C-alpha positions as CSV (number, residue, x, y, z in Angstrom):
1,M,3.5,-22.5,0.6
2,S,4.6,-19.9,3.1
3,E,2.7,-17.3,5.1
4,S,2.7,-14.0,4.4
5,V,3.1,-12.8,7.9
6,T,5.0,-14.4,10.5
7,L,5.5,-14.0,14.3
8,S,9.0,-14.2,16.0
9,K,10.3,-13.0,19.2
10,S,13.6,-11.7,20.1
11,G,13.5,-11.5,23.9
12,T,10.1,-9.7,24.8
13,I,9.5,-8.0,21.7
14,A,7.1,-9.6,19.2
15,I,8.4,-9.2,15.6
16,V,5.3,-9.2,12.7
17,E,7.2,-9.6,9.4
18,I,4.9,-9.1,6.4
19,N,6.7,-10.9,3.5
20,N,4.1,-10.9,0.4
21,P,6.7,-10.0,-2.5
22,P,7.4,-7.6,-4.5
23,V,6.0,-4.6,-2.8
24,N,4.3,-6.7,0.5
25,A,0.8,-5.4,-0.7
26,L,-2.2,-5.9,1.5
27,G,-4.2,-8.4,0.1
28,Q,-6.9,-10.5,2.1
29,A,-4.7,-12.8,3.3
30,V,-1.9,-10.3,4.2
31,R,-4.4,-8.2,6.2
32,K,-6.3,-11.4,7.9
33,G,-2.4,-12.5,8.7
34,L,-1.8,-9.1,10.4
35,L,-4.6,-9.4,12.5
36,D,-3.9,-12.6,13.5
37,K,-0.4,-12.5,14.4
38,V,-1.0,-8.7,16.0
39,K,-3.4,-11.0,18.5
40,E,-1.5,-13.7,18.9
41,A,1.5,-11.3,20.5
42,E,-1.2,-9.5,22.4
43,A,-2.3,-12.7,23.7
44,D,1.8,-13.9,24.6
45,T,2.3,-12.7,28.2
46,E,5.9,-12.5,28.1
47,V,5.4,-9.9,24.8
48,T,5.7,-6.3,25.8
49,A,5.8,-4.8,22.5
50,I,5.0,-5.7,19.0
51,V,7.2,-4.5,15.9
52,I,5.8,-4.4,12.2
53,I,8.2,-4.9,9.7
54,G,8.2,-5.3,5.9
55,A,10.7,-8.5,4.5
56,G,12.8,-7.3,1.7
57,R,13.1,-4.0,0.1
58,T,9.5,-2.2,1.5
59,F,7.3,-1.6,4.4
60,P,4.0,-2.1,2.9
61,A,3.1,-0.3,0.2
62,G,-0.4,-0.4,0.0
63,A,-3.0,-2.1,-2.0
64,D,-3.0,-5.5,-3.8
65,I,-3.7,-4.4,-7.6
66,K,-4.6,-8.3,-8.0
67,E,-7.7,-7.7,-6.1
68,F,-9.2,-4.4,-7.7
69,G,-12.3,-4.8,-9.4
70,V,-13.6,-7.5,-7.1
71,S,-15.9,-7.3,-3.5
72,M,-13.2,-6.6,-0.3
73,Q,-13.0,-9.4,1.9
74,D,-13.0,-9.5,5.7
75,P,-10.9,-8.0,7.4
76,H,-11.1,-4.8,6.3
77,L,-7.8,-2.9,6.3
78,P,-9.7,0.0,8.5
79,N,-10.3,-3.0,11.1
80,V,-7.0,-4.0,11.4
81,I,-5.6,-0.8,11.7
82,D,-8.3,0.1,14.8
83,H,-7.0,-3.1,16.0
84,I,-3.6,-2.3,16.0
85,E,-4.5,1.4,17.3
86,S,-6.3,0.2,20.0
87,S,-3.7,-2.6,21.4
88,T,-2.7,-2.8,25.1
89,K,0.8,-3.2,23.9
90,P,2.7,-0.8,22.2
91,V,3.0,-1.4,18.4
92,I,6.0,0.0,16.3
93,A,5.8,0.2,12.7
94,A,9.7,0.1,11.4
95,L,9.6,1.9,8.3
96,H,12.1,1.5,5.3
97,G,11.6,1.7,1.5
98,T,8.0,2.8,0.6
99,A,4.9,2.9,2.7
100,L,2.2,4.3,0.4
101,G,-1.5,4.0,0.7
102,G,-2.5,1.2,3.3
103,G,0.8,0.6,4.6
104,F,1.1,4.3,5.4
105,E,-2.1,3.9,7.3
106,I,-0.8,1.2,9.1
107,A,2.2,3.1,10.0
108,L,-0.2,5.8,11.2
109,G,-2.3,3.6,13.4
110,S,0.8,2.0,15.6
111,H,2.0,3.6,18.3
112,Y,5.4,4.8,17.6
113,R,7.3,4.8,14.0
114,I,10.8,4.5,13.3
115,A,12.0,5.1,10.0
116,L,15.2,3.6,8.9
117,S,17.8,4.9,6.9
118,V,19.2,1.9,5.4
119,P,16.8,-1.2,4.6
120,V,16.3,-4.2,6.6
121,W,17.9,-6.5,4.3
122,A,20.9,-4.3,4.3
123,C,21.3,-4.9,8.1
124,Q,20.8,-8.1,7.9
125,K,24.2,-8.7,6.2
126,F,25.8,-6.9,9.1
127,T,24.0,-9.2,11.9
């Protein structure tokens, strides 16, 4: 099984990609993965900035409905957002598609937001 959150680098930019189809819902594994990868990027002395993107057709679209009605497990989304907001390196949310609920909160907790006029998947066709 592949990770739902991955970290790659392009030069000195860390790219944290959330890949939890179909809408990149923010379940426990995604929240933990996001927190872990942001911490990993912060610890990398070569990284000067962190970009959070959603794979596929959307930025994280909010809570994972599979977890409705069950006890919330750590890390809680507000803690993840607090960590992003207090990062010593600039964090940029690259928005495309929807950014609902918790996804929008992640964007607001980031230092900068960039709204793409075309989805990431369409850009990949031209690179």
